[in-house]
C-alpha positions in Angstrom: 46.1 27.9 -75.4 43.1 28.5 -77.6 42.7 29.3 -81.3 44.1 32.6 -82.5 42.1 35.1 -84.6 43.0 38.3 -86.6 40.4 40.7 -87.8 40.1 44.4 -88.7 38.5 46.6 -86.0 37.6 50.3 -86.0 39.9 52.7 -87.8 41.8 55.5 -86.0 40.8 58.7 -87.9 42.4 62.2 -87.6 40.1 64.7 -89.2 41.4 67.5 -91.4 42.6 70.4 -89.2 42.7 68.2 -86.0 45.6 66.7 -84.0 43.8 63.9 -82.1 42.3 60.9 -83.6 39.2 58.9 -82.8 39.5 56.5 -79.9 39.4 52.7 -80.1 38.3 50.9 -77.0 37.6 47.2 -76.2 41.1 46.2 -76.9 42.4 44.9 -73.5 41.9 41.3 -74.6 44.2 41.8 -77.7 47.4 39.8 -77.9 48.5 42.3 -80.6 47.3 45.3 -82.5 48.6 46.4 -85.8 48.2 50.0 -86.9 48.6 50.7 -90.6 49.3 54.3 -91.6 47.9 55.7 -94.9 50.4 55.4 -97.7 49.0 58.3 -99.6 50.0 61.1 -99.3 53.6 60.0 -98.9 54.0 62.3 -95.9 51.8 63.2 -92.9 51.5 66.8 -91.8 52.8 66.1 -88.3 54.7 63.5 -86.4 52.2 60.8 -85.3 52.5 59.2 -81.9 50.5 56.5 -80.2 48.7 57.2 -76.9 47.1 54.8 -74.5 44.6 55.3 -71.7 45.8 53.6 -68.5 42.2 53.3 -67.3 38.9 54.0 -68.9 38.4 57.4 -67.3 42.1 58.6 -67.4 43.8 61.0 -69.8 45.8 59.4 -72.6 49.6 59.0 -72.2 52.3 58.6 -74.8 53.3 55.0 -75.5 57.1 54.6 -75.3 59.6 51.9 -76.1 63.2 52.1 -74.9 62.5 55.6 -73.6 61.3 57.0 -76.9 57.8 57.7 -78.1 56.3 55.1 -80.4 55.6 57.0 -83.7 54.2 55.9 -87.1 55.2 57.3 -90.5 53.2 57.4 -93.7 52.9 53.9 -95.3 54.3 52.2 -92.2 52.8 49.7 -89.8 53.3 49.4 -86.0 52.6 46.3 -84.0 51.7 46.6 -80.3 51.9 43.4 -78.3 50.4 42.2 -75.0 47.9 45.1 -74.9 47.1 45.9 -71.2 45.2 49.2 -71.7 41.5 49.8 -72.5 41.8 52.4 -75.2 44.2 54.0 -77.7 44.3 57.0 -80.0 46.8 58.8 -82.2 48.1 62.3 -81.7 49.7 64.5 -84.4 52.3 67.2 -83.5 50.5 69.5 -86.0 47.0 69.9 -87.3 46.7 67.4 -90.2 46.1 69.0 -93.7 43.5 66.3 -94.6 41.7 63.5 -93.0 44.0 60.6 -92.2 42.6 57.1 -91.7 44.8 54.4 -90.0 43.5 50.9 -90.4 43.8 48.7 -87.2 43.7 44.9 -86.9 43.5 42.9 -83.7 44.8 39.5 -82.8 43.2 37.7 -79.9 42.8 34.1 -78.7 39.7 32.2 -77.8 
């Protein structure tokens, strides 16, 4: 096993009035991703779920755990381990009232 590294990567951003975020790619080598939801405002407009693309050209699909969608609330963090998909994005159930920026860190091994 090689050395382990953690670093911030591109943010996932949902623009004001939009439901879908920007897409982060180049993550298939990640041992883990941590997505940090903005703490301010204290609530998000919609329910935010995480979506993955099974292949580079496919449509995104909701990530689930134990049969339930993986969601993220304002001020929370979600850790995804053993990443096997090439891209992720976020999807809000409602158009967000303002721009929402979710910071993402990646853990990988050399």
